[in-house]
DSSP file (Angstrom, degrees, kcal/mol; ACC not computed):
  #  RESIDUE AA STRUCTURE BP1 BP2  ACC     N-H-->O    O-->H-N    N-H-->O    O-->H-N    TCO  KAPPA ALPHA  PHI   PSI    X-CA   Y-CA   Z-CA
    1    1 A M              0   0    0      0, 0.0     7,-2.2     0, 0.0     2,-0.4   0.000 360.0 360.0 360.0 132.1    1.4   17.5   -5.3
    2    2 A Y  E     +A    7   0A   0      5,-0.2     2,-0.2     3,-0.0     5,-0.2  -0.815 360.0 175.0-101.4 134.1    4.9   18.1   -6.6
    3    3 A R  E >   -A    6   0A   0      3,-2.3     3,-1.4    -2,-0.4    53,-0.0  -0.749  49.4 -90.3-123.3 174.9    7.2   15.4   -7.7
    4    4 A K  T 3  S+     0   0    0      1,-0.3     3,-0.1    -2,-0.2    -2,-0.0   0.874 125.8  47.0 -54.6 -41.7   10.6   15.5   -9.3
    5    5 A G  T 3  S-     0   0    0      1,-0.2     2,-0.3    -3,-0.0    -1,-0.3   0.539 124.8 -86.1 -82.1  -6.6    9.2   15.4  -12.9
    6    6 A G  E <  S-A    3   0A   0     -3,-1.4    -3,-2.3     2,-0.0    -1,-0.2  -0.903  71.6 -18.8 134.4-164.1    6.6   18.2  -12.2
    7    7 A W  E     +A    2   0A   0     -2,-0.3     2,-0.3    -5,-0.2    -5,-0.2  -0.515  57.9 171.8 -81.5 144.6    3.1   18.4  -10.8
    8    8 A S        -     0   0    0     -7,-2.2     3,-0.1    -2,-0.2    -2,-0.0  -0.971  34.6-102.9-145.4 161.0    0.8   15.4  -10.7
    9    9 A L        -     0   0    0     -2,-0.3     2,-0.0     1,-0.1     0, 0.0  -0.569  46.0-100.1 -81.3 148.5   -2.6   14.5   -9.2
   10   10 A P        -     0   0    0      0, 0.0    -1,-0.1     0, 0.0     3,-0.1  -0.377  40.7-109.2 -66.5 148.1   -2.7   12.5   -6.0
   11   11 A R        -     0   0    0      1,-0.1     2,-0.1    -3,-0.1    -3,-0.0  -0.486  36.6-103.1 -75.4 146.9   -3.4    8.8   -6.5
   12   12 A P        -     0   0    0      0, 0.0     2,-0.4     0, 0.0    -1,-0.1  -0.422  34.0-156.1 -69.6 146.9   -6.8    7.5   -5.3
   13   13 A V        -     0   0    0     -2,-0.1     2,-0.5    -3,-0.1    50,-0.0  -0.956  25.5-106.8-122.7 142.3   -6.9    5.6   -2.0
   14   14 A W        +     0   0    0     -2,-0.4     2,-0.4     2,-0.0    52,-0.0  -0.573  46.1 174.2 -72.0 118.3   -9.6    3.2   -1.1
   15   15 A H        +     0   0    0     -2,-0.5     3,-0.1     1,-0.1    -2,-0.0  -0.990  59.0   1.1-127.8 135.4  -11.9    4.7    1.5
   16   16 A G  S    S+     0   0    0     -2,-0.4     2,-0.5     1,-0.2    -1,-0.1   0.612  93.1 120.1  72.9  12.6  -15.0    3.3    3.0
   17   17 A V        -     0   0    0      2,-0.0     2,-0.5     0, 0.0    -1,-0.2  -0.944  42.2-167.0-112.7 127.7  -14.9    0.1    1.1
   18   18 A R        -     0   0    0     -2,-0.5     2,-0.3    -3,-0.1    -3,-0.0  -0.953   6.6-179.4-117.8 130.3  -14.8   -3.2    3.0
   19   19 A W        -     0   0    0     -2,-0.5     2,-0.5     2,-0.2     4,-0.1  -0.888  36.7-107.1-116.9 154.2  -14.0   -6.6    1.5
   20   20 A Q  S    S-     0   0    0     -2,-0.3     2,-0.2     2,-0.1    50,-0.1  -0.721  90.0 -17.9 -78.6 125.3  -13.9   -9.9    3.3
   21   21 A G  S    S-     0   0    0     -2,-0.5    -2,-0.2    49,-0.1     2,-0.1  -0.569 121.2  -7.2  79.1-141.2  -10.2  -10.8    3.6
   22   22 A S  S    S-     0   0    0     -2,-0.2    -2,-0.1     1,-0.2    49,-0.1  -0.328  86.2 -80.6 -88.1 171.1   -7.7   -9.1    1.3
   23   23 A L        -     0   0    0      1,-0.1    -1,-0.2    -2,-0.1     5,-0.1  -0.346  55.5 -96.2 -65.7 148.9   -8.4   -6.8   -1.6
   24   24 A P    >   -     0   0    0      0, 0.0     3,-2.3     0, 0.0     4,-0.5  -0.354  36.7-111.0 -63.5 150.7   -9.4   -8.4   -4.9
   25   25 A P  G >  S+     0   0    0      0, 0.0     3,-0.7     0, 0.0     8,-0.1   0.788 116.4  57.6 -56.0 -30.0   -6.5   -8.8   -7.3
   26   26 A S  G 3  S+     0   0    0      1,-0.2    -3,-0.0     3,-0.0     3,-0.0   0.611  92.8  70.7 -77.4  -9.7   -7.8   -6.2   -9.6
   27   27 A A  G <  S+     0   0    0     -3,-2.3     2,-0.4     1,-0.1    -1,-0.2   0.702  99.6  44.4 -81.8 -19.5   -7.8   -3.5   -6.9
   28   28 A M  S <  S-     0   0    0     -3,-0.7    -1,-0.1    -4,-0.5     0, 0.0  -0.943  83.1-114.4-128.1 146.7   -4.0   -3.1   -6.7
   29   29 A R     >  -     0   0    0     -2,-0.4     4,-2.4     1,-0.1     3,-0.3  -0.465  37.0-114.2 -68.4 150.6   -1.2   -2.9   -9.1
   30   30 A P  H  > S+     0   0    0      0, 0.0     4,-2.3     0, 0.0     5,-0.2   0.871 116.3  51.0 -57.9 -39.0    1.1   -5.9   -8.9
   31   31 A E  H  > S+     0   0    0      1,-0.2     4,-2.0     2,-0.2     5,-0.1   0.854 110.1  50.2 -69.4 -31.7    4.1   -3.8   -7.7
   32   32 A T  H  > S+     0   0    0     -3,-0.3     4,-2.5     2,-0.2    -1,-0.2   0.914 110.1  49.7 -69.5 -42.1    1.9   -2.3   -4.9
   33   33 A R  H  X S+     0   0    0     -4,-2.4     4,-2.4     2,-0.2    -2,-0.2   0.923 110.6  50.4 -61.5 -43.7    0.7   -5.8   -3.8
   34   34 A E  H  X S+     0   0    0     -4,-2.3     4,-2.2     1,-0.2    -1,-0.2   0.918 111.3  48.4 -60.0 -44.4    4.3   -7.0   -3.7
   35   35 A A  H  X S+     0   0    0     -4,-2.0     4,-2.5     2,-0.2    -1,-0.2   0.897 110.3  51.5 -64.4 -40.2    5.3   -4.0   -1.6
   36   36 A M  H  X S+     0   0    0     -4,-2.5     4,-2.8     1,-0.2    -2,-0.2   0.919 110.3  48.5 -62.8 -43.3    2.4   -4.5    0.8
   37   37 A E  H  X S+     0   0    0     -4,-2.4     4,-1.7     2,-0.2    -1,-0.2   0.891 112.4  48.8 -64.5 -38.8    3.3   -8.2    1.3
   38   38 A Q  H  <>S+     0   0    0     -4,-2.2     5,-2.8     2,-0.2     6,-1.1   0.893 114.2  45.5 -68.6 -39.3    6.9   -7.3    2.0
   39   39 A L  H ><5S+     0   0    0     -4,-2.5     3,-1.6     3,-0.2    -2,-0.2   0.919 110.7  53.5 -66.3 -43.4    5.9   -4.6    4.5
   40   40 A F  H 3<5S+     0   0    0     -4,-2.8    -2,-0.2     1,-0.3    -1,-0.2   0.847 111.4  45.6 -61.5 -35.3    3.4   -6.8    6.2
   41   41 A A  T 3<5S-     0   0    0     -4,-1.7    -1,-0.3    -5,-0.2    -2,-0.2   0.391 113.8-120.9 -88.0   2.9    6.1   -9.5    6.6
   42   42 A A  T < 5S+     0   0    0     -3,-1.6    -3,-0.2    -4,-0.1    -2,-0.1   0.818  78.9 122.3  60.8  34.6    8.5   -6.8    7.9
   43   43 A R  S   <S+     0   0    0     -5,-2.8     2,-0.3    -6,-0.2    -4,-0.2   0.723  72.6  35.0 -91.9 -27.1   11.1   -7.6    5.1
   44   44 A W  S    S-     0   0    0     -6,-1.1     2,-0.2    -9,-0.2    -2,-0.1  -0.830  76.5-130.6-121.5 161.4   11.0   -4.0    3.7
   45   45 A N     >  -     0   0    0     -2,-0.3     4,-2.3     1,-0.1     5,-0.2  -0.617  35.9 -98.6-102.7 172.4   10.7   -0.6    5.3
   46   46 A V  H  > S+     0   0    0      1,-0.2     4,-2.8    -2,-0.2     5,-0.2   0.904 119.6  51.4 -61.2 -45.0    8.3    2.2    4.2
   47   47 A P  H  > S+     0   0    0      0, 0.0     4,-2.2     0, 0.0    -1,-0.2   0.918 112.1  46.8 -60.7 -40.6   10.9    4.2    2.1
   48   48 A K  H  > S+     0   0    0      2,-0.2     4,-2.0     1,-0.2    -2,-0.2   0.927 114.8  46.2 -65.8 -43.7   12.0    1.1    0.2
   49   49 A A  H  X S+     0   0    0     -4,-2.3     4,-1.8     2,-0.2    -1,-0.2   0.892 111.8  51.6 -65.8 -39.4    8.4    0.0   -0.5
   50   50 A A  H  X>S+     0   0    0     -4,-2.8     5,-2.6    -5,-0.2     4,-1.0   0.909 110.5  48.1 -64.8 -42.2    7.4    3.5   -1.5
   51   51 A D  H  <5S+     0   0    0     -4,-2.2     3,-0.4    -5,-0.2    -1,-0.2   0.895 109.5  53.5 -64.1 -39.2   10.2    3.8   -4.0
   52   52 A F  H  <5S+     0   0    0     -4,-2.0    -1,-0.2     1,-0.2    -2,-0.2   0.871 116.7  37.9 -62.1 -38.0    9.4    0.3   -5.4
   53   53 A C  H  <5S-     0   0    0     -4,-1.8    -1,-0.2    -5,-0.1    -2,-0.2   0.510 108.8-120.7 -91.2  -6.6    5.7    1.5   -6.0
   54   54 A N  T  <5S+     0   0    0     -4,-1.0     2,-0.3    -3,-0.4    -3,-0.2   0.910  70.0 131.3  61.9  43.2    6.6    5.0   -7.1
   55   55 A L      < -     0   0    0     -5,-2.6    -1,-0.2    -6,-0.1     2,-0.1  -0.805  61.8-106.3-116.2 161.6    4.5    6.4   -4.3
   56   56 A T     >  -     0   0    0     -2,-0.3     4,-2.3     1,-0.1     5,-0.2  -0.421  35.6-108.7 -77.4 165.7    5.3    9.1   -1.7
   57   57 A W  H  > S+     0   0    0      1,-0.2     4,-2.5     2,-0.2     5,-0.2   0.905 120.8  51.6 -62.2 -40.1    6.0    7.9    1.9
   58   58 A K  H  > S+     0   0    0      1,-0.2     4,-2.4     2,-0.2    -1,-0.2   0.923 109.5  48.6 -64.1 -44.0    2.7    9.4    3.0
   59   59 A E  H  > S+     0   0    0      1,-0.2     4,-2.6     2,-0.2    -1,-0.2   0.901 112.0  50.2 -61.7 -40.1    0.8    7.6    0.3
   60   60 A M  H  X S+     0   0    0     -4,-2.3     4,-2.9     2,-0.2     5,-0.2   0.905 109.8  50.1 -65.8 -41.1    2.5    4.4    1.2
   61   61 A K  H  X S+     0   0    0     -4,-2.5     4,-2.2     2,-0.2    -2,-0.2   0.918 113.1  46.3 -62.9 -43.3    1.7    4.8    4.9
   62   62 A I  H  X S+     0   0    0     -4,-2.4     4,-1.9     2,-0.2    -2,-0.2   0.930 115.5  45.6 -64.6 -45.7   -2.0    5.5    4.1
   63   63 A T  H  X S+     0   0    0     -4,-2.6     4,-2.2     1,-0.2    -2,-0.2   0.902 114.0  48.5 -65.4 -42.2   -2.2    2.5    1.7
   64   64 A F  H  X S+     0   0    0     -4,-2.9     4,-2.7     2,-0.2    -1,-0.2   0.870 108.0  54.9 -68.4 -36.4   -0.4    0.2    4.1
   65   65 A S  H  X S+     0   0    0     -4,-2.2     4,-1.9    -5,-0.2    -1,-0.2   0.918 110.5  46.1 -60.2 -43.6   -2.7    1.3    7.0
   66   66 A E  H  X S+     0   0    0     -4,-1.9     4,-1.6     2,-0.2    -2,-0.2   0.894 110.9  52.9 -65.6 -40.4   -5.7    0.4    4.9
   67   67 A Y  H  X S+     0   0    0     -4,-2.2     4,-1.2     1,-0.2    -2,-0.2   0.915 109.7  48.6 -60.6 -44.1   -4.1   -3.0    3.9
   68   68 A C  H  < S+     0   0    0     -4,-2.7     3,-0.2     1,-0.2    -1,-0.2   0.868 109.0  53.5 -65.4 -36.0   -3.5   -3.8    7.5
   69   69 A R  H  < S+     0   0    0     -4,-1.9    -1,-0.2     1,-0.2    -2,-0.2   0.847 113.7  42.1 -66.3 -33.2   -7.1   -2.9    8.4
   70   70 A L  H  < S+     0   0    0     -4,-1.6    -1,-0.2    -5,-0.1    -2,-0.2   0.595 106.7  67.7 -92.6 -11.7   -8.4   -5.3    5.8
   71   71 A N  S  < S-     0   0    0     -4,-1.2     3,-0.1    -3,-0.2   -49,-0.1  -0.915  79.4-124.5-115.1 136.1   -6.1   -8.3    6.3
   72   72 A P        -     0   0    0      0, 0.0    -2,-0.1     0, 0.0    -3,-0.0  -0.331  38.6 -91.8 -72.1 156.7   -6.0  -10.5    9.3
   73   73 A P        -     0   0    0      0, 0.0    -5,-0.0     0, 0.0     0, 0.0  -0.296  25.7-147.0 -64.5 154.3   -2.8  -11.0   11.3
   74   74 A T        +     0   0    0     -3,-0.1     2,-0.2     2,-0.1   -33,-0.0   0.475  67.3  93.6-103.0  -3.7   -0.6  -14.0   10.2
   75   75 A Y  S    S-     0   0    0      1,-0.0     2,-0.4     2,-0.0     0, 0.0  -0.510  74.7-120.1 -87.9 158.9    0.8  -14.8   13.6
   76   76 A K              0   0    0     -2,-0.2    -2,-0.1     1,-0.1    -1,-0.0  -0.822 360.0 360.0 -98.5 137.1   -0.7  -17.4   16.0
   77   77 A K              0   0    0     -2,-0.4    -1,-0.1     0, 0.0    -2,-0.0   0.461 360.0 360.0 -80.0 360.0   -1.8  -16.2   19.5
């Protein structure tokens, strides 16, 4: 994967691991958790959150999809 500064390895993504509720605090970097919470509440868009975490848009979409799968909705039916 190529970035502005040169080549780097892709970041690992959580696959096939299920936790009850949200991910444990040690599983995500603090800036990634903040971006996920802002995306989940629809306060930020994907490009802004990806820049904040220093991830590509694709990595952010994959990570956010996993976050949504593991966390229950916050609205009342």
